[in-house]
N, C-alpha and C positions, 0 to 999 in steps of 0.2 A: 504493499499499501504506501509505503513514505516512499520506498524507492521509486516507485511508476511516478509520482508528484514530485522528485527530485528531477527525474529523468523529464519531466516534461518541462519543468523551470528552465533546465539547461539547453533543451530544446530553443523556446522562447528569446533564452540569451543570446544564442546562434544566430537565429533568425534575425535580432535585433542588431546584432553585430555586422552582419553581413549587407544589411542596408546602410550601413557607415558609406559604402561603397558609391553608392549614388551619390551622395555628398561629393565625394572625391571627382566621381565625372561631372556633377554641374560645374563644381570649379574648373575641372578640364577643358569642357565647352567651352566656358567664359574665356577661359586663358586665348584659346583657337581662334574664338573669333575677333575679342580685342586685338592679337598679335595681328590678325588680318587686314584689320580695319587700319592698326599704325602703319603697316607694311604697304597699304594701297596709298596712304595719305602720303606717306615719302617717295615712293617713285609708280605712279597711275600708271606707266605705259605696262608695268609689269601685273596688272589688275587679273585679267584672266587666268594669266599661270599661279597666280595666288590664291586666286578665288578656288580652283583644283587643288591644291595643297591642305587649303581650308577645311575642303568637303573630307577627303582623305584623312585628316584628322580630327573631325568629328566623327568620322565612322568609327573609326578606331577606337576613340575616348567613347564614344554610345556603346561599344561591342562589351567593355569592361562593365558597363551599369547593365545591361543584359543577363550578364554572366554572374553577375552579383544576385539579383533579380529570381535567376534560375535557382542559386543555391537557395535563397529565403525559401523557394516553392517547395525543394527537394529537402530540405530541413523542416518543413512545418505539416508536408503533407505525403511525404514518399516513405521517410523513416519511421518506420513505426515499431518500438520496442517493448 
């Protein structure tokens, strides 16, 4: 009885800790587009190339958030002890 309650609490703490990655991903996305705006302001002739790099950076950063969300769902719903 107590073991299962402690295990459910540990699962909730693990899922909550995994959601911290989404905060980091949001900060990373902000940094990507902030750097893109600063770069285009410095050299407008490279806007098209820098936009491609910004989208690539956005996609890679967003992938980390999706992996973290996947881990939250795995911890919460799939792992049953």
